[in-house]
N, C-alpha and C positions, 0 to 999 in steps of 0.2 A: 504494500500500500504506500502510495506517495504521500509525502508530508506536504500539507497545504501551506502556502506562504501568504502571510498577511502583509500588505503594503499600504502605506498611507498615501493617499492621493491629495495633492494640493493644487489649487488653481491660483495663479497670480492675478489678484483682483485689485482694482483701485476705485475710489469713490468717483461718481459721475458729477461733473460740474457744468454750469451754464457755458463756460468757455469751451469745454470739450464738445458740447452739443452743437455750438455754433461752428466749430472747426470741422468736426467729423460727420455730423448727422443733419446738417442744414445747408441747402444750396440757395444762397441769396439771389441768384440770377433767375432760376426757375421757380423759386419760392416753394420748394418741395423738401420734405424731410425724408431721411432714411430711417429704417427700423432700428431701434435701440434694443438690444437684448441685454437684460440686466437681472441681477439678483437683489433681494432686499433683506436686510437684517440689521440689528443695532450695531453701530460703529464700535462699541466696546466688546462685541462678541463676533469675531469673524470665524465662521465654521470652516473646517477642513474642506468639506465638499457641500456647497449650497444645495438645498433640496429642489427648488423650483426656479426656473428661469421665466421671466416675464418679457413681454414685447410691447413697445410703445413707439409710435411715430409722431414726432412733433409737427404741428401745422403752422408754426411761426408766431402764434398769438400767445399773449400772457394775460391772465386775469388779475387785476389789482383789487384787493379788498382792504377796507379799513374797518375794524370791528368797533371802533369808538364812534366814528361819524356815520357808519353804515353806508359809506360811499363804496361803489363797486363799478368798475368799467373794464372793458377789454381793449388792450393795445394790439392792433393788427400789425402783422409783419414785424413784430418785435425782435425776432431772432436775426433779422437781416441788418440790424444797425445797433450801434451803441455797445455799452459795457454794462456790467451789473446784473441785476437791478440794485443790489446792495453795494455800497462803496467802502464800508468798514465792517470789520468782523464784530457783530453785536451779539455774540453767543450768550452773554449774561444779562442782556437787556430784554425786557418784554416790550417789543415794538407793537404799536397798534395796527400796522399794516403788514400785509403779506401778499406774496405773488404765487400764482399757479401757472405753470407752463402747460398749455393746452395741446391736445392731440387725440390720437385714437389708440385703443387697444388692438391686439391682434385680430379680434373678432369684428372690428369696425366700430365698436362702441366709443362714443365720445368720453374722454376722461382728462385728467390733469395730474401733474406731479408738482409737489410743492418745491419752492426755491427757498433754501435756508438763509437766514441772516448770519448764522454762525453754526458750523463752519461756513465761511463766506461763499455764498452762491453754489452750495452743494445741493444736488437734487435728492428729494426724499419722497417716500410715500406718506410719511408722517414726520414732519419737522419736530413736533413737540416730543414725540417718542424716540427721536433719533433713528428712525427707520430709513437709513440712507440707501440710495441705489448704487450698486456696485457693478462695474463692467470688467471684462477681461482686459488686463493690461497687455497690450500688443507691443 
């Protein structure tokens, strides 16, 4: 009988940022997004092998919300220009406003991913719970 060998599998992952979405997953000329394949888990706990991969395609828009003033509006073609949205790392501040990058799930359903103020401009499924999106580091 052969002895089975147990090997640890690791994947080289990095947290997804707005800058990377603009560089790798958005074409400002055709105004189209490429599918982002990502994993999600808390930043303080990076598993050896993530369980499930998700897919999201940005559509270039961002939703701005302010929970104090109840103001809400969509910025169209936002990924094609500018930087940010946050300019300083405000990880320890409770900001009244937040941003959601809009797009579609793999099944075509409209959805959005949150943009964190700290860590600066990191993409998350839940910024409050630090459920950041991680992509394979190529």
